[in-house]
N, C-alpha and C positions, 0 to 999 in steps of 0.2 A: 227623662222628663216624665211627668205625671201622666198616667194613662187616662185620667180624667178629663184632660184636654181633648184627647181623641173622643172620648165618650160623649162630650158636650156637642161635638160636631156630628157625631153619628146619630144622635138623638134627633137632631134637626133633619137629617137626611130621612129619617124614618117617617116623618111627617109629610114628605113630598113624594115618596116612592114606595111601592110595596115590595121592592127588592130587599134582599138581605144584604146589608153593608156591614164591613167589619175591618179589623187590623190584626195582623199577626206580627210577632216580633221576629227577630233574627233566628230563633230557634223554632219557629213554627207554631207558638203558643198563641191562642186567640186572647188577646188582650182588651178588645173593645169590639162590640157587635150590636146590631139592632135587635137580634134574637138572642136575649139574655142567657137562654139555655145553653148557648154554644161557647160561652166564656169558660176559658180554662182548657178547651180542647187542644190537643196537640197534632199539627199537621207538618211534621219534619219534611216529608217528601215535597211538599208545596214550597217550603222555605228553601230547599236545595235548588228547586227548579227556578225560583225567583232570583236566587243569588247568581245563578249562571246566565240570567237573561239580560244583564246589564240594565239600561234604561227602558227596555221594551216591555210590552204587554204580554202576560203569560196566561194561557187558558189551561186549567187544571181542575179535574174533579167537579165539573159543572160550575166552575166559577172563573171570572177573570182576576188576575193579580198584577199589581204594579208596585215596584219597589219605592221606598222612601230611604233616601240616604242620609248618613250624618254629615257633618261639616268637614269630615276628613275624607269624604267619598266612599265609606263603607256602607254596605247594606245593613240596615238597622230595623227598619219595619216594612211591611207592604200592605197596601189597601186591597180589599177584595169586594167583589160584587157578584151576587148569585146570577146565574144565566150564561148562556153561550151565544146569544144572538147580537146584532149590532147595537141594539139599545142598551144591553148590559156591558158592551165594550165602552159605549160612550159615557154611561153612568159611572163606571169605574174610573174613567179618565177624570170626570168632573170632581168625583169624590176625592181622587188623588190631589187634585189641585187645592180643594178646600182644606183637607187633612195636613198637606205638606206646608201650607201657608199658616195654619194654626200652629204647627210644630215650629216653623220659623219665628213666629211672632212670640211664641213662648220662650224660645232660646234667647231671642233679641232682648226680651224684657227681663228675664230672670237669670240667664246663664252668666255666672261670673266670668267664665272663660271668654265670652264674647266681649263682656265689658272691658276686660284687660286687652284684648286683641285690638279693640278700638283705640284704647290709649296708646299702645305700642305703635299702631300704624298712624297715629295723629289724626284719627277720624271722629274725635269728639271735642267739643268746646271745653276750655279749662274750667269754666264755671259749672258745666254740666257734670264734671268728674266728681265734684264734691256732692252734688245732688244724687247721682247714681250710686256713689259710694255708701251714702247713708241708707238708700233704699235696700242695698244688697248687704248691710252691715259689714262693710269692708274697711279694714284699717288703712288709713291714708298715708300715714307717715312712717310705716316700717321700711327699712333698708331692703332694697331689691336690686338684683343685677339681671341683665338680659344676656343670654347666650344665643348666638345665631348659628345654627347648624346647616352648612350647605353640603348637600350630596354631590359629590364630584364623579364617582365611577358610574353610578346609576341611581335613579330615584325609586323609592319604595313606600307605598302607602302605609306599610306596617311600621314605618319609622316613628310615627307619633305614638303608636301603642307601646312600643319598645322602650321609647324615652319615658313615657308615662310611668312605667314600671319603677324607674329610678327615682321618680318624684311622686311618692304615693299620696303625700298630703295635698289633696286637691283644694283645700281651703286656703293654701298659702302659696303653692307652686303651680304653674300652668304651662302646658306643652301646647303650642299653637302652631297650626299649619299656615304658612304664609303664601307659598306657591307650590310648585311641582317639585322644586329641589330644595326649598328653604323651610326650616322649622325653627321657631323661636322658643326658648325656654326661659320663662321668668321665674326666678328663684328667690324666696325671701331668705335673707342671710342675717348673721349677727352684725351688730353695729361695728365691730372691730374685725371683720373678715379680712383675711390677707390675700394678696394676689396669688401666692402659692396655693392656698386652698381653693380659690376659684379656678386655677389651672388644673388642680387635682380633679375637681368636678369635671371640667371638660374633658380630661383624659379618660375618666370613667364612662362619659357619653360616647367617645371614640371608640373606646374598647368594646362596648356592648353592641355598637352598630356593626362593627367588623365582625364580631364572633357570631352574633345571631343572624344578621342579614347579609353579610359579606360585603358591606358598604363602606367605601372610603368617603371620608368627610373632612372638610375644613371647618373649624369652629373658632368664631371670633366672639370676644365678649367685651362690653363696654364698662364705664365706671359705675359704681353703686350709686343707684338712685335713692335719695333720702325720702322721696315722696311720690306718690302715684304719678302726678303730672310730670315727673322727670323720666318717666319709663321710655317715653318717645325719643328722649336724647340718648339714653343708654342703648336703645335698639339701633339708632342711627350710627353710634360709635361702634357698635359691633359689626354694622355693614362696612363702615370705613376700614376697621381692623382687617376683615377679609379682603376688601378690594386693594388696599395698600400692601398687605402681605403678599397678594399674588403678584405684586410687582417686584417688591424689594426682598421678601423673605420666602422665596418659592419652595424652600425645603421644609418650612414649618406648617404643621397642620393645625396648631393651636396658636391664636394670636390675641394678645392682650392689648387693647387700644393704647393703654398708658406706656406701652413699650415701643410704640412705633417710631418715636424719635423724630428726626428730621425728615424721615420718609413721608410723614403726614403732612408736612408743610409743603414739600415738593409736589405732592399729589394735588395740592389745591391750586398751583400755579398755572396761569395761562400758558399754552404751548409756545405762543409767540415769545413770551418773556424767557422761557426756557432757551429757545433757539438764540436769542440774543445774548444770553449768559454764556452759552457755550462758544459762540463766536468771539466773545471779549476775552474768554480764558484761553482758548487755543488760537491765538493770532498767528502763530507760525505755521502750525499744521492741524488739521482737524483731528479730533479724538478717533475718528474712523481710520486714520492712517496707522494706528497701533495695531499690531498683529496679536493673535490669540495667546501666543507664548508671553509676549510682553504684558499683556492684560493678566495673565495668570500670575506673573511675577509680581505685579503691582498689588493685586488682592491678597496674595500670600504676605507681602509686606505689610499691608494694613493689618491683616489677621494677627501679626505678630508684634503690634504696636511699634512699628517703625524701627524695629531691632534688626540691625543688619546681620549680626552673628546668628541670631536664632532663625531668622528667614532662610539664610544660606543653609543652615542645617536641615531645615524642613524641606527645602527644594533639592537637597543632596548635590549642591554646587559649592565650589570654593568661595570664600568670602570676597576675593578679588573679582571673581566672576560676576557676582551680584552687584559690586560696586561699578563694574563696567556697564552692566545693564542699566543701572540707575542714571549713570552718565549719559547713557544713550537717550534715555527718556527725557532727561534734561534739555539735551541738544534738540530733540524733535518737538518738545512742548514749551520749553522755557520754564518749566517747574521742577525744582529740585525736592523730590519727596523725602529727603533726609531733613528738610526744614518743616517745622511743624505747620506754619502758615500755608505753606505751598501744598502740604499733604491734605490740609482740610479742603482747600479749594479743589484739589484733585478728586478727592473722595465725594465731594458734593456733585461735581461734574459727572463723575461716573454714574451716580444715582439719577441725575437728571437726564442723561442719555438712556439709561434703563427705562425711565418713565415715559420718554418720547417714544422708544421703540414699542412699548405696550400699547400706547394710543394709536400707533400706526396699523395695529391688527384688529382695531375695533370696528 
């Protein structure tokens, strides 16, 4: 942000107190001060001390310092006030409030990233999107897609910085901190971008997080938004991709919303309706009566497209053994998995049961 924003506030502080007020950046350089002769001075020791103080007040070299943090939670600037007495402490605190508010106001009004985040989070009215886009000289109808990166092993504030390096064009692409674990990446793409290209981008993000920060992440992405106002929909789709994938595709770390298939429909069903469906399908015996070996056989049978010979080969059993198992399943459930219609019903029932199980642990 422009240091002139700080200087405007600093000048007003000079009129109400004889204290020396100022601001240093993250490297310790004085970027704004009531004493103009101090501009450009470097106090790296002060910056180090402030950086290690968290949100507290620091007394150093006859001055009080208090940090100003970026939207990502990183130490960005620090306010200082001359003196070591109680009055200096209070003056520094008041200056911090004024300067921090000025910074937030500036970012809210001018920061394109904040504008995009408000759209993604659905915190701006559709009519205001056009007005703000015009103020910020923002292209409204460029195709964009939202990736949601959810850190699963542990969260690191450096995730935003690392991902930002992959998307250096800050006028088109935006890396936004959503909460402690989630980061949204809004990328402007070509009109005919393919799902394979989007997946490749997600793979690059996953790789850089693992290599540089040792972070495991799940990445979901939505459909391409043709207009700014559709970014919130793409973000919600990315969220759904992760949530549904957590239930039905537990092995996948990159999930495309468009590939969710029937799992997306099941995920939106009320649990009472799911219970009714299972009770109607399994009238003879509950699905829970099937042991793990039987369920493993069923899943292998589905994986091999209901092909008895191929499934028996993959299971390392004789073909007749598999046929016997399928007959046993038919006797228990009333469903013959060798018949396509029965197989579809059984597959959906397994997914519904999996969905219900996931809800039990919430």
